[in-house]
N, C-alpha and C positions, 0 to 999 in steps of 0.2 A: 168527706175529706177532713183530716185532722189538721190543726194548727198548733204551733208551740207558742206559749206566752208565759209571762210571769204570773205567779199566783197572786190573788187578792188576799187580804187578811182573812176575810170570811171563808175562803176556800181552804184554809189550812186544816180544817177538820177532816179533809180528805185523808190526811196521814193517819188518822185514827181508824179509818176504814180498811187500811191495808191488812192483808192476811199476815199475821206475825206468828204463825204456829207451824207445827210439823205438818199440818194439812197442806201447806204449800212447800213442797220439797226443795224448791230452788231458791227460796228466800228466807228460810228459817235459820237464824244464826244463834238462837238461844237467848235473845234479849228482847224486851218489849219494844214495840214501835209506837209512835204516837206523834201528836202535834206539838208537844212541849219543846222539843229540840228544833223543830221546824219553825215554831214561833220565834224562838230566840234568834235563829239565823235570819228569818224574814225581817225582824226589827232592825238587825244590823246591816243587811245588804240586799234585802228582797230576794234572797236565795241565789244571787248571781254575783260572782266576782271574777277577776282575771284568772284566778287559780282554778275555778270550777263553778259549778252551779246546778240548780234544779229548776226545770221549767215544767209547766202544766201541759199535758196533752189534752187539747180541747176538741171536743166533738159537738158541734152545734150549741156552743155556749156552756157545755158541762165538762167538768174535769173527769176524764176517764182513765188517766194514768199520769205518769211523770217520767221525764228523762233527766239523767244526771251525767255530769262529766267532771273529771279532775285531771290535772296535769300529771304527766309521767315523764321524768327527765331521763334522757338517754345520752347525756353529755352536757357540756356547758350550755346553759339556757341563754336565750330563749329558742335559738334555731334548732336545737336537738330535742326540744320538748314535743311530746305527742299528747293527745287527749284520750283517755280511756272513758268510754261511755257505758251507761247501763239504762235499763228501762224497767218500769213496773206498770202493769195494766190491771185495772180492776178485773176480777175474775169474769164478770158478766160481759166484758168487752174483749176478752182474749179470743184469738182464733178468727178474727174478722178482718185482718190486714191493717188495722190501725197502728199496731206496733211497728210494722215494717215501714209504713209511711212516716211515723214519728222518728224512727232511727235514721232514715234517709234524710229527712229534713234537718235533724240535729247535725249530722255529718256535714251537710251542705252549709249550714249556718256557721259551724266552727271553722271550716276551711275558708269561708268568705270573710270571716271576722278576725281571725288570729293568724299569725305567721307560722303555722304548724304545717307539716307535710303529712302527718300520720294521725288517723283516728283509729282507735282499736277498741275491741270488745271481746269479752270472754264469756263463755257459758259452760255449764256442766256437760260432760260428754254424753249424758243420757237425755239432754234437753233438745231433742230433734226439732221441736217446733221453733225454738229460738234460733237454732242453727239455720233452718230454712229461711226464717225472717231476715237474719243478717245477710244471707246470700242474696235474697231478693232486694235488699237495701243497698246492694253494691259492694258488700264486703267480701274479701277473699280469705278462705280458710288457710291458716298458716301451720297449725300443728297442735299437739297436745301438751299441756303443762301438767306433768304428773304430780299428783299429791299437792296441788297448789292451794286448795281452799278447805279450811276446816268448817264443816257444816253438818248439823245433825249428828254430832258426836263422832265424826270420822273425817279422814282426809279424802277429798274428792278431786278427780282429774277434771281439767278444764280444757276446752277447745278455744284457741285464740284466733281472732279474725282481725283484718285490717282493711282500711280504705285509705289510699294515698291521694294526694293532690293531683297526681298525674293519671289517676283512674278516671276515665270519662264515661259517664252513663250514656247509653244509646237511647233512642226514643222509646224503646220497649222497657227500659229500666235496668237492663243488664249491663255489665261492664264491658267496654271495648278496650282492648289493650293494643 
């Protein structure tokens, strides 16, 4: 079972291990990744603020991924704010259900901690694994955002998902409406 927690300073090297190349088609944006920016943010806020943050996905004491969120305004704040979330998992830990657990835990944390009604996430229309993960984590598919993301030298369509405060998870993990 995974837990979400803040990064320690020693663990910031995790950001150097992330795939930052075209070999990872869903996360290559044409710029290098690494721990320098994470170290600056960690020194300032430990990677967490009211506007958003980054938490470690911990499996048995080891960082296997990270989850991030940032505020998205849909009207006068704060009651019309939502949080958009994202996840990265180390390649060796993908496809094992850890990402689903982490995304569900992050949504529950954000809804319990902040006065938001909506948690949202988007993924590439071809990323079926992430779409299944979001659905298992209690998110509802809302539609396609055409040409929404520039990645790998072209515009890509995204599928948007949401989870609302009123969406209650059943004991099986699926949404009851």
